GUDREN-729500 format. One line per 3 residues: their letters; for each residue x, y, z negated of C-alpha. Coordinates in pm, whole numbers, plus 50000, padded with zeros to 5 digits. Layout:
BEGIN
A) X Y Z; ... $
! end
This chain:
BEGIN
MYK) 23180 73564 23189; 23180 73567 22808; 23378 73284 22645 $
LPK) 23228 73255 22298; 23454 73225 21994; 23475 72918 21777 $
EHG) 23199 72940 21519; 23274 72861 21157; 23132 72532 21034 $
EKS) 23207 72176 21146; 22854 72112 21271; 22836 72420 21487 $
PHQ) 22787 72350 21860; 23014 72648 21934; 23363 72502 21914 $
GEM) 23536 72765 22122; 23488 72633 22479; 23128 72740 22545 $
YLL) 23061 73035 22770; 22789 73263 22901; 22766 73353 23268 $
LEK) 22632 73662 23439; 22604 73614 23814; 22491 73855 24083 $
GSE) 22114 73838 24110; 22062 73694 23761; 21838 73849 23495 $
GWS) 22097 73834 23216; 22329 73594 23038; 22280 73223 23109 $
KGK) 22446 72933 22934; 22746 72812 23131; 22757 72457 23265 $
GTV) 23012 72242 23087; 23300 72421 22913; 23581 72656 23014 $
NDT) 23814 72356 23025; 23604 72168 23284; 23698 72180 23650 $
TGA) 23323 72179 23722; 23258 72492 23512; 23242 72842 23659 $
LGR) 23599 72928 23559; 23735 72589 23664; 23567 72602 24005 $
TVG) 23699 72953 24067; 24060 72934 23946; 24082 72564 24027 $
QLY) 24089 72649 24398; 24453 72748 24352; 24559 72394 24260 $
SQG) 24358 72219 24529; 24526 72424 24803; 24873 72275 24768 $
QNT) 25145 72463 24956; 24912 72650 25189; 25080 72909 25411 $
EVA) 24742 73075 25473; 24676 73154 25105; 24841 73415 24880 $
YIL) 24822 73435 24502; 24950 73641 24209; 24930 73520 23847 $
YND) 25015 73775 23579; 24988 73775 23200; 25177 73953 22924 $
QKP) 25172 73614 22750; 25266 73364 23018; 25181 72990 22993 $
LDD) 25400 72727 22833; 25729 72696 23016; 25807 72417 23263 $
FGD) 25970 72211 22990; 25655 72202 22782; 25844 72272 22459 $
GSV) 25569 72496 22328; 25748 72826 22377; 25536 73120 22482 $
GNS) 25660 73395 22707; 25574 73743 22587; 25672 74047 22786 $
GGT) 25666 74267 22474; 25652 74635 22553; 25847 74625 22878 $
RGH) 25555 74544 23108; 25183 74598 23109; 24942 74448 22861 $
TKG) 24749 74308 23154; 24615 73969 23260; 24468 73842 23585 $
VVL) 24458 73627 23897; 24456 73731 24263; 24382 73464 24525 $
LDK) 24310 73538 24891; 24328 73418 25250; 24309 73612 25578 $
NQG) 23937 73683 25534; 23862 73739 25167; 23968 73663 24813 $
FWL) 23894 73732 24449; 24046 73943 24175; 23990 73803 23827 $
VHS) 24067 74031 23531; 24060 73859 23192; 24184 73862 22830 $
TPQ) 24310 73504 22775; 24674 73449 22670; 24876 73185 22860 $
FPP) 24617 73156 23137; 24608 73019 23399; 24877 72749 23441 $
VRQ) 25135 72786 23719; 25036 72629 24049; 25316 72375 24014 $
AGQ) 25128 72232 23715; 24908 72072 23980; 24578 72104 23798 $
YYY) 24349 72351 23626; 24316 72361 23249; 24221 72615 22985 $
PSS) 24485 72680 22716; 24430 72609 22347; 24556 72963 22278 $
GVV) 24232 73100 22423; 23987 72879 22234; 23945 73023 21884 $
NGQ) 23860 73382 21980; 23609 73528 22224; 23739 73614 22574 $
NFI) 23598 73804 22873; 23635 73766 23248; 23526 73973 23548 $
CVT) 23568 73808 23887; 23482 73988 24210; 23506 73867 24570 $
YPL) 23648 74133 24803; 23714 74143 25177; 24079 74127 25283 $
DRF) 24116 74502 25340; 24062 74575 24967; 24365 74380 24850 $
QTI) 24623 74637 24954; 24456 74880 24711; 24432 74610 24443 $
GEQ) 24805 74548 24480; 24874 74920 24441; 24664 74929 24125 $
LQI) 24860 74635 23987; 25190 74808 24065; 25079 75094 23839 $
NQP) 24999 74840 23564; 25354 74697 23579; 25231 74340 23518 $
NVY) 25434 74042 23401; 25399 73825 23715; 25500 73469 23624 $
DCD) 25393 73284 23938; 25315 73405 24289; 25338 73335 24660 $
VPG) 25257 73572 24945; 25337 73382 25269; 25474 73569 25567 $
SLA) 25142 73534 25749; 24980 73753 25482; 25271 73971 25368 $
SLV) 25225 74223 25649; 24851 74249 25571; 24895 74309 25197 $
PSL) 25246 74458 25158; 25170 74583 24804; 25107 74227 24686 $
AAL) 25411 74100 24875; 25628 74363 24704; 25476 74279 24366 $
CKK) 25567 73913 24414; 25910 73971 24566; 26034 74216 24305 $
THL) 25876 74064 23997; 26198 73899 23878; 26413 74211 23912 $
SGH) 26498 74405 23600; 26336 74739 23527; 26030 74872 23702 $
IFP) 25885 74710 24010; 26003 75008 24212; 26296 75144 24010 $
RVK) 26380 75417 24264; 26029 75559 24270; 25877 75736 23973 $
PVS) 25576 75519 23885; 25229 75669 23912; 25092 75747 23567 $
NRS) 24733 75647 23637; 24486 75610 23923; 24121 75517 23964 $
MTL) 23992 75367 24288; 23650 75257 24407; 23653 74897 24529 $
TSK) 23350 74769 24721; 23290 74395 24692; 23217 74168 24986 $
EGT) 22844 74198 24916; 22853 74576 24878; 22868 74632 24502 $
KFI) 23087 74924 24401; 23342 74881 24120; 23584 75139 23981 $
SFA) 23933 75015 23898; 24115 75219 23632; 24488 75143 23623 $
KGA) 24736 75312 23391; 25110 75275 23358; 25337 75315 23056 $
SFD) 25395 75683 23135; 25025 75763 23086; 25096 75738 22712 $
QDL) 24733 75785 22602; 24432 75573 22513; 24270 75437 22829 $
YHS) 23911 75469 22709; 23892 75801 22525; 24144 75999 22728 $
WVA) 24038 75881 23071; 23751 75633 23127; 23488 75814 22915 $
PSL) 23548 76160 23071; 23572 76008 23420; 23242 75827 23383 $
QSD) 23094 76125 23194; 22973 75883 22929; 23018 75789 22565 $
LLV) 23152 75435 22523; 23122 75147 22277; 23447 74949 22301 $
QFW) 23524 74589 22201; 23893 74500 22172; 24140 74297 21965 $
IRS) 24145 74473 21628; 24388 74232 21461; 24698 74422 21566 $
TGI) 24889 74714 21420; 24819 75079 21496; 24450 75036 21581 $
LPS) 24292 75359 21705; 23979 75453 21507; 23657 75565 21670 $
DCS) 23706 75909 21826; 23439 76175 21883; 23668 76454 21998 $
LGW) 23701 76591 22352; 23324 76586 22389; 23293 76208 22422 $
KVL) 23216 75949 22155; 23427 75634 22185; 23320 75395 21908 $
DIT) 23494 75071 21808; 23250 74778 21803; 23261 74573 21482 $
LIN) 22979 74316 21519; 22871 74129 21832; 22602 73886 21951 $
PGQ) 22603 73829 22329; 22299 73661 22476; 22141 73607 22133 $
TFT) 22375 73312 22075; 22528 73381 21735; 22673 73682 21556 $
FKA) 23047 73725 21510; 23289 73996 21406; 23516 74190 21641 $
SQD) 23807 74024 21460; 23697 73694 21621; 23687 73842 21970 $
HSK) 23995 73894 22189; 23782 74045 22469; 23837 74397 22599 $
WAV) 23514 74550 22726; 23322 74874 22702; 22959 74971 22753 $
SPK) 22781 75308 22761; 22541 75337 22464; 22262 75470 22686 $
AAG) 22151 75398 23038; 22213 75678 23283; 21937 75881 23445 $
SGS) 21677 75735 23678; 21800 75599 24008; 22157 75563 23890 $
GGG) 22158 75185 23856; 22176 75158 23479; 22455 75227 23234 $
WVC) 22826 75156 23267; 23006 74833 23180; 23385 74794 23195 $
VGD) 23582 74471 23153; 23959 74491 23122; 24277 74375 22956 $
INR) 24406 74648 22722; 24331 74739 22361; 24284 75062 22169 $
NQA) 24605 75075 21970; 24907 75302 21954; 25154 75057 22110 $
EEK) 24933 75000 22415; 24905 75370 22485; 25263 75324 22607 $
RGG) 25194 75013 22816; 25026 74950 23149; 24678 74802 23172 $
GTV) 24332 74880 23292; 23965 74802 23328; 23710 74742 23604 $
CLQ) 23375 74923 23571; 23035 74895 23738; 22692 75045 23700 $
DPV) 22418 74785 23701; 22100 74767 23487; 22114 74391 23423 $
VWK) 22484 74384 23339; 22446 74693 23123; 22161 74544 22922 $
AYR) 22351 74216 22874; 22651 74396 22723; 22460 74675 22548 $
TAA) 22245 74433 22347; 22560 74240 22249; 22697 74539 22053 $
LEC) 22528 74538 21712; 22744 74748 21480; 23020 75004 21535 $
EAC) 23267 75207 21335; 23145 75565 21296; 23376 75855 21364 $
GGG) 23531 75936 21028; 23479 75582 20896; 23196 75361 20783 $
TIQ) 22975 75128 20985; 22666 75224 21183; 22421 75048 21410 $
C) 22551 75087 21765 $
! end
């Protein structure tokens, strides 16, 4: 899902809550129904399931975000985990049969379950945001929990009932130890980085890349590009300090995207987009299922080399085309702007 940024101009129909949707079996981006703040929209129907469950002992969930939602007192304060935990955002919701893992880029999202209802935060409206949501069978969630442990996420709300704790001990441990100081497992040296193939309920293969603080390198250039054996065009939040420029060393070109137009909606600068996604500039060889697309939660900057985070990648011709055509201009290695 691509949440479009707020377009300049009072008369613009794009006021920061419109979104594009890319569903399995579709031919490309389609205009989302309603807005991201509607409970009837794609995001509201998905995440909203958490609030309709109530205190259900047959459902487990993990909410994590380096910028947690407004506190319970509603005084406007924002929790920020700084550099102590991963720059990583997501939702895990599952029962004894299946569940979903949603990786996204929106600060202060979603609200805690105790809030009682779904809503989209104002902090995520102005800039573009990205979401990847995949339904997995139950047996994949132990691996997902292990990937999250590497990320060292800031878990701000969770519940893994006893009926599920023995089935997904990694998620149970993540929830139980989240409020302890230090690392999630302070007695065990955390894994630096790990990639795992995760097959969705319907058989689509995704690759989860998870890095911890000890990896201490750029996710995309040092690891994802050489792993996928592909150059990458990367969109990320460029309005922060220590931004890493485009890099053509090590045999792989990783170029920073500067201008975007997803789904031929309207053109906006990377500075208006808080999304973190990457796309291979060319489709792979015949029979390979198209080029690569990765959607994640970490930026290309010096500070985040030393923080946990990751991305989820897939190879699909329709998804690849949707993202590839969105990237219009990039920063060339050595400076200057080129057509992507």
